[in-house]
N, C-alpha and C positions, 0 to 999 in steps of 0.2 A: 670130593677130592680124588677118590680112587678112580672115578669115571674120567676125570680130567687127565690123570696120569696115564691111564690106559690109552686115552685118545691121543695124547702127545706121543706116547711110545709108538703107536701105530703109524702116526705121521712120520716120525723120525725113521722108522724101519722102511717105510715106503720110499722116502727120499733117498736113503742109502741104497736100497735095492735098485731104484731107477738110475742112480748115478753110476752103478757098476754093471748094470744088466747088459749094456751094449757090448762092452769088452768081454764079458763072460760067455754070452750066448753066441754072438756073431764073430765069425773068423775074421781077423784083421788082415787086410791085404796091404802090403807095404811096397814102396818103390824099389828099395834095395833088394828085397827077397823075391818079389813076384813080378813086378812090372819091368824092371830094367832088363832081365833076361829075355822077355818077350820083345822089347824094343831092339835089343842087340841081335836077336834072330831075324827080325823082319824089317827094321827101320834104319839102324845106324849106319848102314852102308852109304846112305845119302844124307842122313841127318845126325851128324856128330859134330863135336867141337872142331875136329880137323876138316870136316867137309859139310858145312852148314848150308845145304840147299834150301832156298827160300828163307835163309837165316834162322832155320829151326834145328836145334840140337836136342836129341832125345836120349843121349848117353849120360846125362846128369840130371839130378832132380831139379836144380835151378834152371837148367835149360828147358826142361819140359814145362815148368811153370811160366817161364818168360815168354814162350811162344815164338813166332817167327815174324817175318816182314809184314804179314797181314794181321798181326796182333796175337792175342792169346788163343791157343787152340784147345785149352782145357778149362772148363768152367766148374769151379769147386761146387760139389754137392749136386751137380746137374749134368749127368752123363748125356741125357737126351738133348741138352742144349750145347754140348761141346762139339766143336768142329772136328777135332781129332777122331771122335767116335763115329761121326758121320762119314769121314773119309775111310776108316778101316771097315765100316759096314758096307762100303760102296753105295751109300745112300746119296752121295754127291761127289763130284769130281774136284780135283784129280784123285783117282782111286789110289789107295795105299794098301799093300805094296803095289807099285805100278806094273801093269801087264801081267798080273798074277791073280790067282783066285784069292778070295778073302782069307785072312788068317783064321785058324781054327776057332770054332764057336766058343769053346771053353776058354781060350785065351782072350777073346773079345769080351766075354762075360766077366772075366776077371778084371780087365781094364775098366769096364763100366762100374763094377762094384767098388774098385779103388777110388774112382772119381766121386761116387756117391758117398763114400765113407769120409770124404774130405781130404783125400790124397795123402795118407800117412807116409812119411819118408822112410822110417825105419822101425825097428822093434820097440824103440822108446817113444814113438809117436802115438797119440791117442786117436781113436776114431772120432771124427767130428761130423757125424751124420746129421743132416738138417732135419729137424722135426717139422715135417710139412704141414701137419695139422696146426701146430703152434704158429708156424710161420704164416699160415693163412689167416689166423686170428690176429696176429700182430700187424700184418700188412693191410688188413681191411681198413680203408679210410684212414691211411697213415697220418695225414696232416689235415688240420682244420676240422670244422664241425662235421660230424658223421651224418649220414642220411638217416631219416626216420627219427623216432623218439631218442632223446639223449640216453646214453648208457647208464643204467642203474642196476644195483644188485638184484638178482632174480632167485638164485638158489644157494645162498650162502648160509652157513651155520650161524646161529646166534648164541651158541654156548661158549663162554670165555675159555681160553686155553689155560689161564692161570688166575687164581683168586687170591688176593692179598687184602689185609685190613684197610690199606689206603693206597692211593695211586702214588707213583714216583713222579719226579719232576717231568714235565712235558718236554720231550726232546725232539719231537717231529710232528708236523701237521701239514696238511695239504687240502686244497679244494679243487673240485673238478672244474675244468674250463667251460663245460656246457651243461652239467647236471646240478641239481640242488643236492650236492653230496660233499661231505667233509670227512676226511680221514684223520684219525688221531692215533699216534703211536702209543702203545701201552707196554705191558710186560710180556714179551714173547708173543705179541699179537698186535694187529692194527684193527681199530674199531671204526666202522662206517656209520655215519648218521645222516639223516635227512636234514639239510641246512635250514629248512623253513619250519618243519614240525619238530625237529630234534628226535624223531623216531629212530630207534636202533634198527639198522638195515642189515647188518651182518658183521662177522668177525673173520679176519684173515689171519690164520696162524702164522707165526714166524718163529719156529722152534730153534732157529739159529741163534737167537738171543734177543737183545733189545733193539727195536727200530730206532735209528738215529736220523734217518733222512727219508722223506716221502716225496715222490714226484709223479703227478699224473702225466700220461702221454698227451700230446697236443689234441688228439681227438677224444680224450677222456675215456677210452675203452680199457686202458690198463693202468695199473699203479706200480711204480718202481719202489721197492722197499730196500733200504740199505741199513745195515747194522751188524750185530754180532755180539761177541763177548769181549770185554775189555782185556787186553793183554793176552788174548787167546786165539780169537778167530774173527773173520769178517767176510761179508759177501753182499751181493745185491740180487734180488729176486724180482722178476717181472710177473705180475699176477693179473689175470683177467677179472675185470670188475663184476661182470654179470654172473660168472660161474665160480669164481675163486680159483680157477685152474692156474697152476704155475706154468708159465710159458717159456721162461728162460732163467738160468741162474749163472752168474758170472762172479769171478773172484774167489781166491782161496787165501785170504790175508792171514797174517800172524797176529793181527790186532783188529779191533773193531773198525768197521767202516763208518765214518762220520758224515760223508758227503757223497751224494750220487746224483746223476741226471741221465736222461736218455735223449738222444738226438731227435729232432723233429720228425725225421723219416723212420725212426725207431730202429735203425740199423746198428747204432753204436750205444754202448753204455759206459759212462765214465764213473769211476769210484776213487775215493781218496780218504785219508784219515791221518792217524798219528805217524805213519811212516813217511810223511812229507812228499809222497809220490802220487801223481795222478796216473791211473792205469785206464786205458781205453780198450774195451772188448767188443768183439762181434756179437751182436745180440743172438743170432741164430746158432752159431757154433760154440759160443762161449770162449773162443780163442782170444788171447790178448793180442791186440794189434800193435800198440806202442805204449811207451811211458813218457811222462813229462816231468823232468826233474829241475826245478828252480826254487821251489819253496824251501824255506829254512826252518819251518815249524809246522805243527799240526795243521792240517787243512780242514776247515770247518764247512766250506760251502762250495758248490759247483753249479753252474747254470749254462746250458747251451742257448745261443741266440735263436729267436724264432725262425730266422732264415737258415739256420744250421751252419753258418759260416764261422762263428766264433764260439769259444768256450771260456767262461770267466771263473776264477777261483780266488778264494780268500783264506788267509791263515792267521795263526795265533800271534804272529809277530808283525802285524800291521800290513803284511804283504797282500797285494791285490794285482793279479796278473790276468791278462787276456791272451788266449792262445788261438792259433789257427786250428779250427776243429778237425780238418782233414789230415793235416801234417803233424800237428803237435808242436809246431814252431811258435816261439813267443811273438805275439802281435804287439803287445804293449805292456809295459811294467808301470802301473799307475801308483804314483807316490802322493800321499796327502793325509792318510789316516794316521792317528797317533795312538791307536788301540786295536785290539783284535778285530778282524773283519769277520763278522758272524753270518752275513747273508749278502747275496748278490741276486740281481734279477735284471732282465733286459726289458726295455719298453717294447710294446708289440711290434713297432716298426724296425726293431733291432738297432736303431741308431744311437740309443742312449742306454748306458749301464747305470743301475742303481746299486749302491753299496751301503750296508749298515755296519757300524762299528761301536765297540765299547767305549770309544772316545765321546760318545753321545751324539754323533752326527750321522745324518744321511747325506750321501754325496751323489751327484749326477755327473756322469762322464760322457763327453762326446766321443763316439767311436771313430769318426773320421779323422779328428785331430788328436785323439788320445789325450784329452785334457779335461780337467775339472771345470764344469760350467755352473754348478750350484752346490752350496753346502748349507744344510739345514740343521740348526741346533735342535734336535728332536727330543731327546730323553736324558734327563739328569741321571747319572750313574751308568749310562750306556744304552745304546740301541742294540737289541738282540736279534731282530728279524725285520724284514721289509719285503714288500712285493708291489709290483705295478698292477693296477686294474686294467681291464680291456680298454677303457677310455683314457688311460694315461694318468689317472690319479694314483696316489701312493698310500699304502697302509703300512704301519710300523708298530713294533712292540718294544718295550724297554724295561729296564730295571726299576723305573718309577712306578711300576704296576699298571701302566696305562697302554691302551691300544689307541692309536691315533690315525685319523684319515686326513690326508693333505691333498690340495689341488696340484696341478701340474707345475705350478710356479713355486711350490713350497709353502703355501699359505695354509694354516690349519683350518680344517672344516669342522671336525668333530673329535671329541674325546670320549672313549667308551669305558664306562665304569663297570665294576663287578669282580675284578681280580684283587686278591688280598696280598699277594706277594709279587716278586719280580716276574714280569711277563717275559716268557722265553720264546714263544712262537706265535705267529699270526698267519691267517690264511683268509682269502677273499674269493667268493664264488665268481664264476665267469661273468655273470650279469651284474656283479657289483652290489647286489641287494643284501647279501649276508656276509658277516665277518665272524671269524672264530679266533679266540685267543686262549693260550694255555700258560700257566705260571709254574713257579718253583714248587708250590704245594701240591701240584698235580691236578689243580682245578682247571676246568675248561668251560668257557662261556661262549654262547652264540648270540649275536646281535643282528637286528635289522639295521641296515646302513642309515635309515632315516629315523631311528629311535635309539640313540646311544645309551639311554638310561635303562632300558628293559633288556636284561641279560638272562638268557635261558641256559641252565646248567646241563652239561653232558659229562660222561665219565670215560676216562681211558681205562678204567677198571670196572666195567659194569658187573652187576650181580649175576649169578648163575641163573639158568632157566628155572631151576628148582626154587631159588630164592625169589625170583620174580613171580613164580607161580604161587609161592607161599604168601607173598605180599598181596597178590591178587585175590587169593582165597580169604585172607584176613579182611580185605576190603569188602568182599562179597558177604562174609559173615557179619560185618558191621552194618551192612545194608539190609540183611534179612529181617530184623525186628520190625522194620517199617514196611516190609514188602506186602504183608497182608492188608494193612491199612491202606497202602497205596493201591493194592488190587481192588479193594472195595471202592475206593474213590474212582479208580479207573473204570470199574463196572458201571457205577452211577454216571460217571462222565460219558461212558459209551452210550448208556440209555438216553441221557440228555442230548448227546450228540445225534442219536437216531431220531429223537423227537425234533430236534432242531433241523435235521436234514429234511424231515417231512414238511415242517413248516417252511423251510427254505424252498422246497420243491413247489409247495402251494404258492408261496410268495413269488417264486420265479415265474409260475404260470400266470399269476395276476400281473406281474410286471410285464410279461410278454404281451398279455392282452392290452394292458395299459399302453405299452409301447406302440401296438398297432393303432389303438385309438388315438394316441398322441400324434402318430403319423398322419392319420386322417384329419384330426383337428388342426394340425399344423398346415395341412394343405388348404382346409377351409379358411383358416386364419390368414393364410397368404392371399386367398381370393378376396376375403373381406377387406384386408388391408389395402389391396389393390383398388377395390371400389372406393374405400374411404379416401385413398389418395386422389382418385378421380374426382370425388365429390369435393374434397378440399380444394382441388384445383378449380372446379366450377364455382365454389363459393368465393374463392379468391377473385375469379373473373367477375362474378356478380357483385362482389363487394366493390371492386374497382368501378364497375358500371354504375352501381348505386352512388358511389362517391361522385362520379362524373355527373349523374342525373341530379344529385343534390346541389352540386355546383350550378348546373343549368337552371334548376328550380329557383335557386337563390338569385341568379341573374334575372330570370323571368319575373320573380316577385319584385325585384328592384325596378325592372322595366315597367311592370304594372303600376307600381307606386308612382313612378314618374308620369305614366300615362294618366293615372287618376289625378295627379296634381295638375297635369296639363289640361285634363278635362275640366277640373275646377276653375282653372284660370280661364279656359275657353268659355265655360258657362257664364262666368262673370262678364267676360267680354261680350258674350252673346246677348246677355241681358242688356248690356249697354247698347249693343248694336241694334237689338230689337226696339229698345226705347228710342234710339236715334232714328231707326227705320220708321217707327210710329210718328215720330215728329216730322220725319221727312215726308211720310205719306200725307200727313196733314198739310204740310207745305205744298207737296205736289198737288193735292186736291185743290188747295186754295189757288195754286198757280194754274191748275187745269181750268178752274172756274174762270180765272182771269184770262187764260188763253182763249177759252171759249168766248168769253165776253169780248176779248180783243178781236178774235176771229170774226165774230158777228159784226163787230164794228168795222173790221177790215173789209168784210164782204159787203157791207152796206156802203163803205167808202168806195170799194172797188166798183160797185154798181153805180154809185153816183158818179165815179170817175168815168166809167164807160158811157154813162149818159152824157157826161160833159163832153167826152171826146166825140160822141155822135153829134152832139149839138154843135161842137166846134167844126166838125167836118161838114155839117149841114150849112153852117154859117159861112165856112170858106167857100162851099159850093155855091151858096147863094150869092156870095160876093162876086164870084167869077161871073 
C-alpha cells in the first residue's frame, strides 16, 4: 500500500508541475503589454480601425486575430505558418513595413514567441503553447484504421493504482475499434485487457478520481478518460494507448465529468455532467471553444457522429439533443423517451442515432428527418448502455442483468449470461467478435459473440503485482511435489523418444527405399498392365473370331449333313439308275442283236433288191 501511495503522489506531483511549468519558466508575451506597442510603432499608420488598408487592423486584439481581406494573417501556435510573420521577415511580399528595413530582430522574435504561445491577450491570459510532440502523436492516422499492426499497449505499468477489497459498480467501459482491446474504468485507474485472452495488458492511472466515461479515438491510438470526484472536480484526459503518455487534459469542472467524447479528427473534446452544460475544448491548447446550454438535468452521455458533423447528448430528464458539432447550435431536439437517456451512439454511416433509456427501450432516429424510426423493448427495468457494431448490429445492457445482441432491424440474436446484478455498461470490439459487460457489483465479463454462455471474468480492481506474484509462487509450490516424478517420467520419455527417433530414422530409410522400389514396381506394373490390356484386346478379337468361326463351322456341319443326306438320296437313286441301266443294257443288247439281225436281213434284202433292179433293168433293156 505504501508503494501505491508513493506512486500516486509522484504522479500527482508530476501532473501539478507540468500544469504550471509553462507559466513559471517561460516569460509570457501578451498583446496589450508587448505586441500592441510594436504594431503601433511600425504598422498602425496603415493598419488601424480608422485606416484599414487591405481591411487589416492591428491596433486591437480582435482586429489582429480577424485578419484582413485575404483572410487570417496569424495562425495560432504556428509562427512559421503565419503570413504576418512572413511579411515582417520580408520572406514574401508585400514587405512590412513597406519601403523600409525589417523591424528589429528582437521585436520580430517577440512577435513569433507571442504567436507560438497561443497569442495571449493580457496578463490574465494563459500561455497555450501547442505540445508539438503530443500533437504529432494525436494527429498520426487521425481517422480510420491506422497503418501497420493495430495499436496495443507496449510499455504500460501493470501495478494497480489503488487496491480495495472489492470493485465498485462499473461506470465506464470501451472497446478499441481495431485492436483486441477492452478498457474498464476502476478506482482512480483504467484497466486494459486483451479481449480474446483476457490478459491484463496495462493500467492507466487516473489520479483525478473515478473514471465515468471512456472513448477510444477513431484510429484506436488514444483513449479519452472522463471523470473526477463527485461535487469536487472533473476533467477529461487523452492518453496514448501504446505508451500511456498523457497527450491532453481539458476541463476544470466543479463537479465530476460524466460524459466525454473526442471528435473524429481529434481536434475537439466535449465534456458534460451534473452542471447540465456541454463544454467543447481544443484538444491541443486545452482552450474552451464554446458551451451548449439546453439540457435541464445531468448529462449522462455524449457522442460525435463518425463524419464529425453532429454531436448527440442525453440527460437524466429524458432529454435527447443533437447539435451541430462545429457551431454548437441545436440540430434536433428528439422527443420520445420516458426515462433517463443513458447512452447514445451513431451508426457507422452517421445517418442513424441509437439511444438507450431507463424506460427500457432502445430507439433509432433518422438524422435526415430527425424522427424516430424504430423502438425496441429491450430491457425490463431499463436499458443502461448501447452501441453499434461496425456492421450495424446493436449491443445493449440493462437492469435485467443481461447483455443482448440485436440485428439491424431490432430482432434479438443472442443473450449473454454471466452477470448477477444490473448490467451498467457494454462494449463491443471493432470486429464484433468479442463483447464485454459490467454490472452493479463491479463484475466484468467478456464473451465471444458466437458463444453467449461462456463468460470469462476480468476485474476493474486487479490484484497487485505482489499479490499476483504470491499466487504464482503458491501455484509453483503446489506443483513442485510432482516435479521430481514428472522429471523422471520426462527423462524416461526422453530416452524412449530417442530410441523411437532412431527407429523412426531406420524406418524412414526403409520407407525411402521401399518408396523407390514402389516407384520402380509401379512403372513395371504400368508396363505389364499395358501388355495385359493389349492381350485382353487380342483375346477379345480372337474370341470374336472364334465365335464367327464356330458359327461358320456350324453352318458347314449343317451343309455337310445336307450333302450327306443328298449323297444318300443320290446313292439310292444311283442304285436304281444302275439297275435301270443294267436292264437298259440288256434291252440294248437284245435290241442290238435284233438290229444286227435286221441289218443282215436288210442287207440281204437290199442285195436281193439290187439284183432285182438289175434284172429289171436287163429285162427292160431286153424288151427294147
